SERO-4910 file (N, C-alpha, C, O; in steps of 0.05 Angstrom, whole numbers):
BEGIN
 pado doro    nc1    nc2    nc3   cac1   cac2   cac3    cc1    cc2    cc3    oc1    oc2    oc3
  Met    A  -1764   -699   -221  -1748   -687   -242  -1763   -664   -253  -1787   -666   -258
  Asn    A  -1749   -640   -256  -1762   -617   -265  -1767   -617   -295  -1748   -619   -311
  Ala    A  -1793   -615   -303  -1800   -616   -331  -1788   -593   -348  -1780   -597   -371
  His    A  -1786   -569   -335  -1775   -547   -349  -1744   -549   -356  -1733   -533   -371
  Leu    A  -1732   -569   -343  -1704   -573   -349  -1698   -595   -370  -1675   -600   -377
  Glu    A  -1719   -607   -380  -1717   -628   -399  -1702   -620   -424  -1686   -635   -434
  Pro    A  -1707   -595   -436  -1693   -586   -460  -1663   -586   -456  -1647   -595   -473
  Gln    A  -1655   -576   -431  -1627   -575   -425  -1615   -603   -422  -1593   -608   -431
  Arg    A  -1630   -620   -409  -1619   -648   -405  -1618   -661   -433  -1598   -675   -439
  Gln    A  -1637   -657   -450  -1635   -671   -477  -1613   -658   -493  -1599   -673   -508
  Gln    A  -1608   -633   -490  -1586   -620   -505  -1559   -631   -494  -1541   -635   -510
  Met    A  -1556   -634   -468  -1532   -647   -457  -1526   -674   -470  -1504   -681   -477
  Ile    A  -1547   -690   -472  -1544   -718   -485  -1537   -714   -514  -1518   -726   -523
  Ser    A  -1551   -699   -529  -1547   -698   -558  -1523   -683   -567  -1510   -691   -587
  Gln    A  -1517   -660   -553  -1494   -644   -563  -1469   -647   -549  -1448   -638   -558
  Gln    A  -1469   -660   -526  -1443   -666   -512  -1436   -695   -512  -1415   -703   -521
  Ile    A  -1455   -711   -501  -1447   -739   -494  -1447   -756   -520  -1428   -771   -524
  Arg    A  -1468   -753   -537  -1467   -768   -561  -1444   -761   -580  -1432   -777   -593
  Cys    A  -1439   -735   -580  -1416   -724   -596  -1389   -733   -587  -1369   -728   -601
  Trp    A  -1388   -745   -564  -1363   -755   -553  -1362   -785   -554  -1349   -798   -538
  Ser    A  -1376   -795   -575  -1376   -825   -580  -1388   -842   -558  -1381   -865   -554
  Val    A  -1407   -830   -542  -1422   -847   -523  -1448   -854   -537  -1466   -837   -540
  Leu    A  -1450   -879   -546  -1472   -888   -563  -1488   -911   -549  -1509   -919   -560
  Asp    A  -1479   -920   -526  -1494   -942   -512  -1520   -930   -502  -1520   -912   -486
  Glu    A  -1542   -941   -513  -1568   -930   -505  -1575   -933   -477  -1589   -917   -466
  Asn    A  -1564   -954   -464  -1570   -958   -436  -1556   -936   -419  -1567   -926   -399
  Val    A  -1533   -929   -427  -1518   -907   -413  -1532   -881   -418  -1536   -865   -399
  Leu    A  -1540   -875   -442  -1554   -850   -449  -1580   -848   -434  -1588   -826   -425
  Gln    A  -1594   -870   -431  -1619   -870   -417  -1615   -865   -386  -1630   -850   -374
  Ala    A  -1594   -877   -376  -1589   -874   -348  -1582   -844   -342  -1592   -833   -322
  Met    A  -1567   -832   -360  -1559   -803   -356  -1583   -785   -361  -1584   -763   -350
  Met    A  -1604   -794   -376  -1628   -779   -378  -1645   -782   -354  -1657   -763   -345
  Asp    A  -1645   -806   -342  -1664   -813   -319  -1654   -800   -293  -1671   -791   -277
  Val    A  -1628   -799   -289  -1618   -789   -263  -1619   -758   -264  -1607   -746   -282
  Pro    A  -1632   -745   -245  -1635   -716   -244  -1609   -703   -237  -1605   -697   -214
  Arg    A  -1593   -697   -255  -1566   -686   -251  -1568   -660   -234  -1550   -654   -219
  Glu    A  -1589   -645   -237  -1591   -620   -222  -1592   -623   -193  -1585   -605   -178
  Leu    A  -1600   -647   -183  -1600   -652   -154  -1573   -658   -142  -1570   -658   -118
  Phe    A  -1552   -662   -159  -1526   -669   -150  -1507   -646   -152  -1483   -649   -144
  Val    A  -1516   -623   -161  -1498   -599   -164  -1502   -580   -139  -1524   -575   -131
  Pro    A  -1480   -570   -128  -1483   -551   -105  -1501   -528   -114  -1499   -519   -137
  Pro    A  -1518   -518    -96  -1538   -497   -104  -1527   -473   -118  -1539   -463   -137
  Gln    A  -1502   -465   -110  -1492   -441   -123  -1483   -446   -152  -1476   -427   -167
  Tyr    A  -1482   -471   -161  -1475   -477   -187  -1496   -491   -203  -1491   -504   -223
  Arg    A  -1522   -489   -193  -1544   -503   -205  -1548   -497   -234  -1556   -514   -250
  Glu    A  -1542   -472   -242  -1547   -464   -270  -1526   -477   -288  -1528   -475   -313
  Leu    A  -1506   -490   -277  -1486   -504   -293  -1490   -534   -294  -1472   -548   -304
  Ala    A  -1512   -543   -284  -1516   -572   -281  -1512   -588   -306  -1501   -610   -306
  Phe    A  -1520   -576   -329  -1518   -589   -355  -1497   -579   -374  -1496   -585   -398
  Ala    A  -1480   -562   -363  -1459   -550   -380  -1437   -568   -384  -1433   -587   -369
  Asp    A  -1422   -564   -405  -1398   -580   -413  -1374   -570   -397  -1355   -559   -408
  Thr    A  -1375   -574   -370  -1354   -565   -353  -1353   -581   -327  -1372   -595   -320
  Cys    A  -1330   -578   -313  -1329   -589   -286  -1339   -569   -266  -1337   -545   -270
  Ile    A  -1350   -579   -245  -1363   -562   -225  -1349   -566   -198  -1346   -589   -189
  Pro    A  -1340   -545   -184  -1326   -548   -159  -1344   -560   -138  -1368   -554   -136
  Leu    A  -1332   -577   -121  -1346   -589    -99  -1334   -582    -72  -1345   -590    -51
  Gly    A  -1313   -567    -72  -1299   -559    -48  -1275   -578    -43  -1273   -599    -54
  Asn    A  -1257   -569    -24  -1233   -585    -16  -1218   -595    -40  -1207   -618    -41
  Gly    A  -1216   -578    -60  -1199   -585    -83  -1211   -606   -102  -1197   -616   -120
  Gln    A  -1237   -613    -98  -1249   -633   -115  -1270   -621   -134  -1281   -599   -129
  His    A  -1274   -633   -156  -1295   -623   -174  -1307   -648   -189  -1295   -670   -189
  Thr    A  -1330   -643   -202  -1343   -664   -217  -1329   -669   -243  -1312   -652   -251
  Phe    A  -1335   -690   -256  -1326   -694   -284  -1346   -678   -302  -1368   -672   -293
  Ala    A  -1338   -671   -326  -1355   -661   -346  -1375   -684   -354  -1366   -707   -354
  Pro    A  -1399   -678   -361  -1419   -699   -368  -1408   -719   -390  -1411   -743   -388
  Lys    A  -1394   -707   -410  -1384   -725   -431  -1364   -745   -421  -1363   -767   -432
  Val    A  -1348   -737   -401  -1328   -756   -390  -1342   -778   -374  -1334   -801   -374
  Glu    A  -1363   -769   -358  -1378   -789   -344  -1390   -809   -362  -1390   -833   -356
  Gly    A  -1401   -800   -385  -1412   -818   -404  -1393   -838   -415  -1400   -862   -419
  Arg    A  -1368   -828   -421  -1347   -847   -431  -1340   -867   -409  -1337   -891   -415
  Leu    A  -1337   -858   -385  -1330   -876   -364  -1351   -898   -360  -1345   -921   -356
  Leu    A  -1377   -890   -360  -1399   -909   -357  -1400   -929   -381  -1405   -953   -377
  Gln    A  -1395   -919   -404  -1395   -937   -428  -1371   -956   -427  -1374   -980   -433
  Ala    A  -1349   -947   -419  -1325   -964   -417  -1328   -987   -397  -1317  -1008   -400
  Ala    A  -1344   -981   -375  -1347  -1001   -354  -1365  -1024   -363  -1365  -1045   -351
  Ala    A  -1381  -1020   -385  -1398  -1041   -396  -1415  -1054   -374  -1417  -1078   -372
  Leu    A  -1429  -1036   -358  -1445  -1046   -335  -1468  -1062   -343  -1482  -1056   -363
  Gln    A  -1474  -1083   -328  -1496  -1102   -333  -1515  -1102   -309  -1507  -1096   -287
  Pro    A  -1541  -1110   -314  -1560  -1109   -292  -1554  -1126   -268  -1562  -1120   -246
  Ala    A  -1539  -1148   -272  -1533  -1166   -248  -1506  -1158   -236  -1497  -1172   -218
  Asp    A  -1493  -1138   -245  -1466  -1131   -235  -1467  -1120   -206  -1485  -1105   -197
  Glu    A  -1445  -1128   -192  -1440  -1114   -166  -1415  -1097   -172  -1394  -1107   -179
  Ala    A  -1419  -1071   -168  -1398  -1051   -175  -1387  -1036   -151  -1399  -1033   -130
  Leu    A  -1362  -1026   -156  -1348  -1010   -135  -1341   -983   -148  -1329   -982   -170
  Leu    A  -1347   -962   -135  -1339   -935   -143  -1321   -924   -121  -1330   -922    -98
  Ile    A  -1297   -917   -128  -1277   -905   -109  -1276   -876   -114  -1269   -869   -136
  Gly    A  -1284   -859    -95  -1285   -832    -98  -1312   -823   -108  -1316   -820   -132
  Val    A  -1331   -819    -91  -1359   -816    -98  -1366   -788   -108  -1385   -785   -123
  Gly    A  -1350   -768   -100  -1355   -741   -109  -1383   -731   -101  -1390   -732    -77
  Asn    A  -1398   -721   -120  -1425   -711   -113  -1447   -734   -115  -1470   -729   -108
  Gly    A  -1439   -757   -123  -1458   -780   -124  -1471   -785   -150  -1485   -805   -153
  Tyr    A  -1467   -767   -169  -1481   -770   -195  -1472   -795   -209  -1488   -811   -217
  Leu    A  -1446   -799   -212  -1436   -822   -226  -1446   -848   -211  -1452   -868   -225
  Ala    A  -1447   -848   -185  -1457   -870   -170  -1486   -875   -176  -1495   -898   -178
  Ala    A  -1502   -854   -179  -1530   -857   -186  -1534   -869   -214  -1551   -887   -218
  Cys    A  -1518   -860   -233  -1520   -873   -260  -1511   -901   -260  -1524   -917   -273
  Met    A  -1489   -909   -245  -1481   -936   -243  -1502   -952   -230  -1507   -975   -238
  Ala    A  -1516   -941   -210  -1538   -956   -197  -1561   -962   -215  -1575   -982   -212
  Arg    A  -1565   -945   -235  -1587   -949   -254  -1581   -973   -272  -1599   -985   -283
  Leu    A  -1555   -979   -275  -1546   -999   -294  -1538  -1024   -282  -1533  -1044   -296
  Thr    A  -1537  -1026   -255  -1527  -1050   -242  -1546  -1058   -219  -1565  -1045   -212
  Lys    A  -1538  -1081   -208  -1553  -1092   -183  -1546  -1075   -158  -1564  -1067   -144
  Gln    A  -1520  -1069   -153  -1512  -1057   -129  -1487  -1041   -134  -1469  -1050   -150
  Val    A  -1484  -1017   -122  -1460  -1002   -124  -1450   -996    -95  -1464   -984    -79
  Arg    A  -1426  -1003    -89  -1411   -996    -64  -1393   -973    -69  -1375   -976    -86
  Cys    A  -1397   -951    -55  -1379   -927    -58  -1362   -923    -34  -1371   -925    -12
  Ile    A  -1337   -917    -40  -1317   -911    -19  -1308   -881    -24  -1298   -874    -45
  Glu    A  -1311   -865     -2  -1302   -837     -5  -1284   -829     19  -1291   -834     42
  Ala    A  -1261   -817     13  -1242   -812     36  -1251   -788     52  -1244   -785     76
  Gln    A  -1265   -769     40  -1274   -745     53  -1301   -747     64  -1320   -752     49
  Ala    A  -1303   -744     91  -1329   -749    104  -1351   -729     94  -1374   -736     90
  Gly    A  -1343   -705     90  -1362   -684     80  -1374   -691     54  -1399   -690     49
  Leu    A  -1356   -699     35  -1366   -708      8  -1385   -732     10  -1405   -734     -3
  Ala    A  -1377   -751     27  -1392   -775     30  -1421   -769     40  -1440   -780     30
  Glu    A  -1422   -751     60  -1448   -744     71  -1465   -729     49  -1489   -735     46
  Gln    A  -1453   -711     35  -1468   -697     14  -1478   -717     -8  -1500   -714    -18
  Ala    A  -1461   -736    -15  -1468   -755    -35  -1492   -772    -25  -1511   -778    -40
  Arg    A  -1491   -780      0  -1514   -794     12  -1540   -779      8  -1560   -790     -1
  Lys    A  -1538   -753     15  -1562   -737     14  -1572   -734    -14  -1596   -735    -18
  Asn    A  -1554   -731    -33  -1561   -728    -61  -1574   -753    -72  -1593   -752    -86
  Leu    A  -1563   -778    -64  -1574   -803    -74  -1601   -807    -61  -1619   -818    -74
  Leu    A  -1605   -799    -37  -1631   -801    -24  -1651   -783    -38  -1674   -792    -43
  Ala    A  -1644   -759    -45  -1662   -741    -58  -1669   -751    -86  -1691   -745    -95
  Ala    A  -1651   -766    -99  -1656   -777   -125  -1669   -805   -124  -1672   -817   -144
  Val    A  -1676   -814   -100  -1688   -840    -94  -1671   -863   -107  -1681   -880   -122
  Val    A  -1647   -862   -101  -1628   -884   -109  -1625   -902    -85  -1615   -894    -64
  Asn    A  -1634   -926    -87  -1635   -944    -64  -1615   -967    -65  -1612   -981    -45
  Asn    A  -1601   -970    -87  -1582   -992    -89  -1552   -983    -91  -1536   -995   -104
  Ala    A  -1547   -960    -78  -1520   -950    -77  -1512   -942    -47  -1526   -925    -36
  Ser    A  -1492   -953    -36  -1484   -946     -9  -1458   -930    -10  -1442   -933    -27
  Val    A  -1455   -912     10  -1432   -895     11  -1419   -898     37  -1432   -893     58
  Glu    A  -1393   -905     37  -1377   -909     61  -1354   -889     62  -1343   -882     41
  Val    A  -1346   -881     85  -1322   -864     88  -1299   -884     94  -1301   -900    112
  Gly    A  -1278   -882     78  -1256   -902     81  -1233   -894     62  -1234   -875     47
  Asp    A  -1211   -910     65  -1188   -908     50  -1186   -931     31  -1183   -954     38
  Ala    A  -1188   -924      5  -1189   -946    -16  -1164   -963    -17  -1164   -986    -26
  Ser    A  -1142   -951     -7  -1116   -966     -8  -1115   -990     12  -1098  -1007      9
  Val    A  -1134   -990     31  -1134  -1013     49  -1159  -1030     47  -1166  -1044     66
  Leu    A  -1171  -1030     24  -1196  -1046     20  -1188  -1075     21  -1165  -1082     13
  Asn    A  -1205  -1091     30  -1200  -1121     31  -1198  -1132      2  -1218  -1131    -13
  Pro    A  -1176  -1142     -5  -1172  -1151    -32  -1188  -1178    -38  -1191  -1187    -60
  Gly    A  -1199  -1189    -16  -1216  -1212    -21  -1243  -1206    -31  -1256  -1224    -41
  Asn    A  -1251  -1182    -29  -1278  -1173    -41  -1273  -1167    -69  -1256  -1149    -76
  Thr    A  -1287  -1181    -87  -1285  -1176   -115  -1311  -1166   -129  -1333  -1170   -119
  Tyr    A  -1308  -1153   -151  -1330  -1138   -164  -1331  -1144   -194  -1311  -1152   -206
  Asp    A  -1354  -1141   -206  -1357  -1142   -235  -1346  -1117   -249  -1335  -1119   -271
  Ala    A  -1348  -1095   -236  -1338  -1070   -247  -1328  -1052   -225  -1340  -1049   -204
  Ile    A  -1305  -1039   -230  -1294  -1019   -211  -1288   -994   -228  -1275   -995   -249
  Val    A  -1299   -971   -218  -1292   -945   -229  -1278   -928   -209  -1288   -925   -187
  Ile    A  -1256   -916   -215  -1241   -900   -197  -1247   -871   -205  -1240   -863   -227
  Gly    A  -1259   -856   -186  -1268   -829   -192  -1247   -807   -187  -1253   -783   -187
  Gly    A  -1222   -815   -183  -1200   -796   -181  -1178   -808   -196  -1178   -831   -205
  Ser    A  -1157   -792   -199  -1134   -801   -215  -1113   -813   -196  -1113   -808   -172
  Leu    A  -1096   -831   -209  -1074   -845   -196  -1049   -835   -209  -1046   -841   -233
  Pro    A  -1030   -821   -196  -1005   -813   -209   -989   -835   -222   -977   -832   -243
  Val    A   -990   -858   -209   -977   -882   -221   -996   -905   -221  -1014   -907   -203
  Tyr    A   -994   -924   -240  -1010   -946   -241  -1010   -964   -216   -989   -970   -205
  Asp    A  -1033   -971   -206  -1035   -987   -181  -1049  -1013   -187  -1073  -1013   -194
  Ser    A  -1034  -1035   -185  -1046  -1061   -194  -1064  -1073   -172  -1077  -1094   -178
  Arg    A  -1066  -1061   -149  -1083  -1074   -128  -1111  -1074   -138  -1126  -1094   -132
  Phe    A  -1120  -1055   -152  -1148  -1053   -159  -1156  -1073   -180  -1179  -1083   -180
  Glu    A  -1137  -1080   -198  -1145  -1100   -218  -1147  -1129   -207  -1160  -1146   -218
  Arg    A  -1134  -1133   -184  -1137  -1158   -170  -1163  -1161   -155  -1169  -1183   -145
  Met    A  -1179  -1139   -153  -1204  -1140   -140  -1227  -1145   -161  -1251  -1143   -154
  Leu    A  -1220  -1151   -185  -1241  -1157   -206  -1247  -1186   -206  -1229  -1203   -203
  Lys    A  -1272  -1193   -210  -1280  -1221   -217  -1270  -1227   -245  -1266  -1209   -261
  Pro    A  -1266  -1252   -252  -1260  -1259   -281  -1283  -1247   -298  -1306  -1250   -293
  Gly    A  -1273  -1233   -319  -1292  -1218   -336  -1298  -1190   -327  -1311  -1176   -341
  Gly    A  -1288  -1182   -303  -1294  -1156   -292  -1278  -1135   -306  -1256  -1140   -317
  Arg    A  -1289  -1110   -305  -1275  -1087   -318  -1268  -1065   -297  -1283  -1059   -279
  Leu    A  -1244  -1054   -300  -1234  -1032   -283  -1229  -1008   -300  -1215  -1010   -320
  Ile    A  -1240   -985   -292  -1234   -960   -306  -1218   -943   -287  -1227   -936   -265
  Met    A  -1194   -935   -296  -1174   -922   -279  -1161   -900   -295  -1152   -904   -317
  Ile    A  -1159   -875   -283  -1146   -853   -295  -1118   -851   -283  -1116   -848   -258
  Thr    A  -1098   -851   -300  -1070   -850   -289  -1055   -827   -300  -1062   -816   -321
  Gly    A  -1033   -819   -287  -1016   -798   -296  -1020   -773   -280  -1035   -772   -260
  Glu    A  -1006   -751   -289  -1009   -725   -276  -1012   -705   -298  -1003   -709   -321
  Pro    A  -1026   -683   -292  -1028   -662   -313  -1002   -652   -324   -983   -649   -309
  Pro    A  -1001   -648   -351  -1024   -650   -369  -1026   -677   -384  -1042   -680   -402
  Ala    A  -1010   -696   -375  -1009   -723   -388  -1025   -743   -373  -1013   -758   -357
  Met    A  -1050   -745   -375  -1067   -765   -361  -1083   -781   -382  -1090   -771   -403
  Gln    A  -1087   -806   -374  -1102   -824   -392  -1122   -842   -377  -1118   -850   -354
  Val    A  -1143   -848   -392  -1163   -865   -381  -1158   -893   -391  -1156   -898   -415
  Asn    A  -1156   -912   -371  -1149   -939   -378  -1172   -958   -372  -1187   -954   -353
  Arg    A  -1175   -979   -388  -1195  -1000   -383  -1180  -1027   -379  -1164  -1035   -397
  Ile    A  -1183  -1040   -357  -1170  -1066   -352  -1191  -1087   -349  -1209  -1084   -333
  Val    A  -1190  -1108   -364  -1209  -1130   -362  -1194  -1155   -352  -1174  -1162   -363
  Arg    A  -1206  -1167   -332  -1194  -1192   -321  -1204  -1215   -337  -1227  -1222   -336
  Leu    A  -1185  -1228   -351  -1192  -1250   -370  -1193  -1276   -354  -1210  -1293   -360
  Ser    A  -1176  -1280   -334  -1176  -1304   -318  -1163  -1298   -292  -1158  -1275   -285
  Val    A  -1157  -1318   -276  -1145  -1313   -250  -1119  -1296   -252  -1114  -1278   -236
  Asn    A  -1102  -1304   -272  -1076  -1291   -273  -1071  -1276   -299  -1049  -1273   -307
  Gln    A  -1092  -1267   -312  -1089  -1254   -338  -1108  -1231   -340  -1131  -1233   -333
  Trp    A  -1097  -1207   -349  -1113  -1184   -353  -1107  -1172   -381  -1085  -1176   -392
  Arg    A  -1126  -1158   -392  -1122  -1143   -417  -1125  -1113   -410  -1145  -1105   -400
  Arg    A  -1104  -1097   -417  -1103  -1070   -411  -1102  -1052   -435  -1087  -1058   -454
  Glu    A  -1118  -1030   -436  -1117  -1012   -459  -1123   -984   -451  -1138   -979   -432
  Val    A  -1112   -965   -466  -1116   -936   -461  -1139   -928   -479  -1139   -934   -503
  Leu    A  -1160   -915   -467  -1183   -908   -482  -1182   -880   -494  -1187   -876   -517
  Phe    A  -1174   -861   -477  -1172   -833   -486  -1156   -817   -466  -1152   -826   -443
  Glu    A  -1147   -794   -473  -1132   -776   -456  -1150   -755   -443  -1170   -746   -454
  Thr    A  -1142   -747   -419  -1158   -726   -404  -1137   -711   -390  -1113   -715   -393
  Ser    A  -1148   -691   -373  -1129   -674   -358  -1143   -663   -332  -1167   -661   -331
  Asp    A  -1127   -656   -314  -1136   -641   -290  -1157   -657   -275  -1177   -645   -266
  Val    A  -1153   -683   -270  -1171   -699   -253  -1157   -700   -226  -1135   -710   -224
  Pro    A  -1169   -691   -204  -1156   -690   -178  -1147   -718   -170  -1161   -738   -176
  Pro    A  -1123   -720   -157  -1115   -747   -149  -1131   -759   -126  -1141   -744   -109
  Leu    A  -1134   -785   -127  -1148   -800   -106  -1132   -796    -80  -1108   -799    -80
  Leu    A  -1146   -789    -59  -1132   -786    -33  -1119   -813    -26  -1131   -834    -28
  Gly    A  -1093   -811    -17  -1078   -835    -10  -1066   -850    -33  -1055   -872    -29
  Ala    A  -1069   -839    -57  -1058   -853    -80  -1026   -853    -79  -1015   -833    -70
  Thr    A  -1014   -873    -89   -985   -875    -90   -974   -853   -108   -984   -850   -131
  Lys    A   -954   -839   -100   -941   -817   -114   -917   -827   -130   -903   -846   -121
  Pro    A   -911   -813   -153   -887   -822   -168   -862   -818   -151   -860   -801   -134
  Gln    A   -843   -835   -156   -817   -833   -142   -801   -809   -151   -798   -806   -175
  Ala    A   -791   -792   -133   -778   -768   -141   -750   -777   -152   -738   -796   -143
  Phe    A   -740   -761   -172   -713   -765   -182   -692   -753   -162   -696   -732   -151
  Val    A   -672   -768   -159   -651   -759   -141   -626   -754   -158   -616   -772   -172
  Phe    A   -615   -729   -158   -592   -722   -174   -566   -724   -158   -544   -719   -168
***
């Protein structure tokens, strides 16, 4: 980690993330510990700690740091958790999740992004996050997780993912289309019972590849 970047990293935490109601000290420490600059494309390195999304190519971009903080806090990650991240992006969110959990499995539909995320995680010495190329819509529903974070938006709510939670598990899912998008938290209370809540509104999150699209109106 570059010592000369520490003031920028600290400023990101204090002026962006804390100010957006991210107060979980474990989340804040994870975001301090993970060298965000290693996950940013070289041409955008000076924007690593800026309050903005950063292009990754192929129509994809990172979340702003404050949004990543809110997603991590909402997932309520625990040291013994086995987590799933769908849509790995640049790997930064996966690295933060790995700091907070036992194991993170990442599924990414774009091979190029998956390979870059692997390289970024290796450079950051993250050893408990794996990245696979695959289609999240055909994941084995028999595999269940303590926490699932979906790193892309879903135009319509998809209940398949909530059925992949263990009892007590948390799912963080962004639904809708610009400009009306919302971040949802779903908690599995028992085998056949879930609690669903809207946490906050957001916008312009690229859709997850293969996500179900809204049904078109026919006149």
